[in-house]
N, C-alpha and C positions, 0 to 999 in steps of 0.2 A: 583029193586035189581038188574036188568040187565045192569042199568045204572052204578050202584056202582061197580058194576065184570068190567064193561067196563075200570072204572078209575083207579082201583085198577092196572088191569093189564096192563095199558098206563105207569101209575108211576112205575112200574116193570123193564118194557123195559128200560125207561128213566133211571133208578138205574144204570141196566146193562150196559146199553151205557156209562155210565161214569165211571165204572169200569174198562171195556175195553180199555178208552182210558187210565186212571190213569195206567195200568199193561202193555198197549203198550210202556206208557213214560217213565215208569221205566225198561221195558227191553232195547230199544233204547237208554235210555242216556247212554252216553260214563263213563266207567268205571275213576274214578281219579287215573292214575299212583302214584304209590307212589315213594319217593324220594330217589335214587339211591346214597349210598356213597361209592365210588369205590376203592379196594385198590391201591395206589400209593408205597407202599414200602412192599418189602419182606427183612426179614433177616434170613439168615441162618450158623450155627457153632455151636459146642460144642453139638451136636446130637440134636438140635433145629431147629426150622422153625418156624418163627413170621412171620404177614404180619399185616399192618397198612393201614386205610383208611386216609384221612386228618385230619378228624374229632377224632380220636384215637392221631394221631402224635401231635394236638392240643392241647391236654389233657394231653399232658407230659409239664413237669418244661420248660418254654419257655425260652431262650436266644434273649435280645436285643442286638444289638450293629452296627457295622457298618462296611463297606466291599465298597472295590475299589480294581480293578486291572489292571496291563500295559498287552496288549498282545503282540504276538512274532514280531508283526511292529511296537512295541514303542507304540502304541496309549494306555492314559491314560482313563481309567473311573474311574472318582472320586470316592470317597468313598460316601458313600449314607448309611442311617438305614436301617437295614435286622431285621427280625424275623424269628426266625424259632427253630430248637432243637440241643441241643451238639450231635454231634456222640458220644460221648460215655454213655450218657445216653440211644441211640437205643441199643446199643451194649448190654448195662444192661441187657435189656428184655431178652437174650439169654445167661446169665452168665457171660457176659466182656470178654476182651481181656486179653491175656496174652501175655509172650516173647517169646511164643512158638507157635504164631499168626503171619501172618502178613493180614490186610483185601483188600479184592476187592473192589473197589465201580464201580457198572456196571449202563453204560445208557439204555434206551431205546433202541438204535440205536446200541447196544451191545459197544458201544466203552469204554474202562475201563481204572481203574488204581490202580495198588498195592501200600500199604502204610504200613511203618513196624509199627512194636511197639511203635519206640520212636516219629514217626512222629505224630502218634496220641495220645496217652496217655502224652507223654512229652513235644510235641508240639514243633517239630523240624523239618529243611527241605525244611523251607518256607523263600525264599528271600521279604524283601520288600524293596519299593525304596520311595523316597519322591517323591510324587502326582506333584509338580510341576518342577521340576530340573529333575526327574529322578535318581537320584544319588542312588545308593543302601545304604540301611541303614538298624542299628539294629533295631527291633520293640520296638516304645516309649511308649505301651502300653500292657498290658495280651491279648495273640489272642486264639482263639480255631477255631476247626472244627465246622463246624456249618452245618446243613441242612437245608436251608431256605426255606421258601412258599411266602415270604413276602418282598417287597424292595421297598423302598422309600412310604409306606404306603400304598402299592397295590399288589395284588398276582402277581407274577411272570409272563411275557407274555410267549407265548407259544414254543417261539424258545429257552427259557432256562428251563422252567419250565414243570411240577408245582415243583418238587425239584432240588435244587440245592446245591452240597458241596462248600462250602466255608471257605476259611480264616478270621475271623470274630474276629475285634478288639472290645475291649469293650467302645473305646472311638473315634472320632473322632482324629487322629492327620495328618491329611495329608500324610497319605500314600497307599500304593498301594500293592497287593502283586501280585507276577508271575504268571498268570493268567491260565499257561498249566495245573495245577494241579488241581483247580477249576474242577470238573465234571458236564454238566448240564444235564438236562433229568434224573438224579439217579432215578431208583427204583430198584436197589439190593444193600445189603449190606450181601458179607459172608467172614466169619474167615477162612484162613486154614494156611497152615504150612507158618512157618515164611520163607522169602526170608534172601538172603543175597548180601548186598551192594555191587558193580562193578563201574569198572572202566577202559575205553579201553581209551587209549593216542593215538591220531590220528595227523599227522604230514602230512603238504604240500611239496610240491615241494620246493629245497632252491632258493631262491631268490639268485641275483647276489651280495648281503652283507654276503650273508651265514645263513639267519636267514630264517626260517619257517613257516608258518602259522599253527596255532596248535588248537586245541579244546579236549575238555573231553568229550566223552558220558559216562554218569551213566548211571544207572536201571534207576531214575525217568523219564530223558527225555529222555531215547530210548521207557520204557514205553510208555510214550505219544503219541509217533507216532506210534508203533506196534500195535494199536488196529486199527481192520476192520472199514474201513470207513476213516481213517487217512492216514498212506502210511501204514499199516501194509499188506503183502501178503502171499500167501501162494503154496504150490510147493509139489506134490505128488511122492513120489520116484516110479519106475517104474516096480519096481521087487519086492519091498518090499511094496509096498501100501500103506506106513506111512506118514503122511502129516506134514509136516514140515512147521511153519509159523515163520516171523520176518520182518524184514527191509529188502529191496533190499540193495546190495552192494553201489551201482552208488547213492543211494541217502545218503547214510552214508557219502560217500566220497564228497558229494557235499559240506560239511562243512568246507574242506580244499583245495578246489579245485581252490580258488580266485572267485567262483561267487559269483553275489551280495544274501545277505541274504535276506531270506524274511518270512521263518519259521525255527521251531525247528532242522532242517537240513540242511537249504539252500539252494539256487539256483545251480541246477546242471549245470557246466561248460562243456557244449556239447563242444564247440568248442575245449577245452582242449582236452577232450576227443578224438575227432576225430583225432588232431593232433598225439596225441597216449602218455602216460606213462606208469607203471610200478604199481600195488597194492601190497604191500607186506603185509602178516598179519602175524604175530608173536606169538605164543603162549605162557602160564606162562611156560611152559619146553623149551621155545627155541627153538621148531621147526618153520618152515615158511613155506607160500605156495606164489607164484605169479600169479598174472593174469595180463591180459592188458586192459586198458581203454576201449577199443574198442568192447573187448567181454563183461566186462558186461555194454555197456551202453544202460541205458534204458531198460534194461533185470532184470522185474519182479520177473523171477524166478530162478536168483542166489540172496540168502539169508545171509543177516547175521541173522541165525533164535536162535531164545531165545524158542521157544516152539517144542516139538515133539509129535504131534497126541496129542496137549490142554493143554499138563502139561509141568512145569519147564524140562529145562534140567539136567540130573543128572551130581553126580559131573566129571565125565569123560569129560563132555564138557562143564558145567556149566563157563562162563554167556552165552558165543555165539559160534556158529560153524557154519562155510562155507558152504553150501549146495547150491546143485544145479544140474541140468541136467550134464550126466557123459563128454558129449561131450564138456561141459565146465570146469568143475568142476570135474576131476579123483578124482576117491577113496584118489589118495597119497595127493590131495589138499585140500580135505574137513577138515579142521581142526578147532578144539576145542578148549576150554579154551580160546581164543582169548585173547589179553593183550594189545597191539599195533598195528597201523597201518601206513605207510608210503606211502606215493607217491615218486616212484621215476621216474629218466628221464629214456627214452625208452632206 
């Protein structure tokens, strides 16, 4: 009897030991992490905000087409197959876009572009080029704005993706689009009040034959450079403590000062600025202001501002206003509603 009790006790001890090992193993076993599908896009407007993960975006009607572009240096990236979703389909999730809206496309680094109703809904404002000759051409096949996540059969690389806004064509017709309109790293799409298109005509110094270098500064080209991280700068008025933002005047002048072009505004001709000339800025009312090239040279606080406290200028100053420290830009020279800029001899 004593032997039997000893055997039973031994068995119980063994069973308890096994159970302890099992429980310990269960506790020690690492928890398998659940797969996370992060939010890649936020859409806002019409009083609504909606977010999308990549899985949710891919569940929308997919668009397959072709996209290629030419950058500001003239390098051509030939058309490749892309897959994504039409921008209009994404906007439909918050009620769509009307003629009262403009659309801000913003990247994770806060670079952004603003597009009008006509640009997005009627597919306007994009110049296409022959991918071989670089000659400007009308689009040879229908195109539309697409948020793409796949190019040439693979996810977008990290230097442009996970999402990029592109002007995609239905078929490959050996055409590429103007690259400065194509926003990479897109993570926000926001509807806001409509914007008015504008143009400021710029004129360089007169040559010996009487001609001038000219350039038309428009809203789209300006916005592409005014973003933070590109050529966008801010200046805070010391008295009002209000922040003005835009592009330094000297960079804009660089488009008509004879310097070698390298981006949306061209290289700044510093030697000419040191030699000396005057910059005459004219408003739509006929008023004008004159500043010297040495005054504005490499000075990022003297701006052609397009925003005040983060908002577009009001009608009194729209589209651009010359602002900066009173030492360089006295109140009488702080001119708004700019329409023309001339370079004049000193």
